[in-house]
Structures are given as structure tokens and as C-alpha cells.
N, C-alpha and C positions, 0 to 999 in steps of 0.2 A: 516488478513492481516498481510504480515511481516512488521515489523518495526525492522531496524537493526540501528538505531545510536539512539542517546540522542539529535539531533538538534532539536532546539523550533524554534516556530515563531510568530507572533500574525496576528490575522485574520483582513484582512482591514477592514474598519468601513463598508462600503456597502455590505461587501460579509455576506454568511449567512454560518453557520458550517454547515459540515455534517456528518463530523465523529469526535470521540474524545474517550480518554480513561480516567480514574481517574491518570496513571502515566503520560502521553503525551496527553495532550489537545491539539486541534488545528490539529488534523491530516488531514481533507480534508474541503475545503469551495468551493462554488461558488459565483463568484460575474457577476450577469447577465447571458445571455446564454453564452458567448463565455469564460468566466473564470472556469476554474476547475483547483484547488490548491488541489495536493497531497503531503503529507508528507511519508507517509507508500509506502511500494512496491507493488503498486497494478499490475505492469506490468511482477513481477517476475513469470515465470514458475516452477514448482514444480519440473522439471527435473534439473533447472539450480541451484538449491540451495548448492547441494555438493561442486561446486565449490565455495561458499561463506563459507560454513562451514570447507574447508580446508585453505582457504586464509586469515579465519579469525580466526584460533584455537586458535591463543596468547588472542587475544581480548576475546573472551567467555570465556575461561579458569580464564581469570585474572578477570573475574565477576561472576565466581562461574556458568556456564552454560555449561551442555554437551550437545556436539551437536546430541547425540543419540535420546531424544525425540525430538527434530527440525526435525530430518531426518524422525522419524516415522511419526510424525502428515503432513509432506509435502506428505507423500505417500498416508495417509489417505484420506485426505482434496484436495489436491492439483489437481486430475483432476476436481472434481465439482466446485471450487473455480474458476481454468481457464475459463471454460464455461462462469461463472458468469462475469469474467472481460469482455469477449468479447462482453457479451450483453451490459455493463456498458459503455463501449468506441465505440460501434454501435449504442446507443441510444445517446448517448452526441453527435457524429456527426451526426444522423441523425435532432436532433434539432436544431444544429446548421446550416444545410441547410435548414430548413425550416425559421430560421430568414432572411435567404439572400433572400428568394422570396419575 
């Protein structure tokens, strides 16, 4: 998934960690069936990344990141990831509707 910033947060005590990386822990958590916290950009469609690359070119350059590998990787895995994103949100929303019954 795309993690575009260095913001950090602590997971609430009652939450379960769902995703983390060595450099950026606490990327996703759930607290009960109703709360899903995401730090990374699960919602980003691979075709939209070009605007981010252009809009943040100066920031990327400042930390030594060239946009071409990001552009290439988005094209390679983006379509499959978008399908997974749809399933993640659909399953979470389905689970929410089940708790309301």
C-alpha cells in the first residue's frame, strides 16, 4: 500500500494492530467491529498516483526518491491492489451490517 508521509500515531489500548512496517509501525488497526484505522492510503487508485508524483516532486526529490520506480510499480500492481481494496471495504461494511442485526 502507499504510505506517503511520515505521520505517526499510537494504537488505542483496546485496538488490534493490523499492519505495520519496520520504519512506520502502526499502519492499520481495528477496535471492535466498527472502527478501522488506516494510516496508509488504501483508497488510492493506481491511475491517480501521477498527480501525487507531480504535486510532491519537490518533497520526493528532497528525500532522494525518484518518481519513476513508484510510477512503474503502481502500473504493475495497481489493478490487482484496487480489486483487493474493494474487497477489504466490502467485507468490512458487510461485517458492520451484520453487527446491526
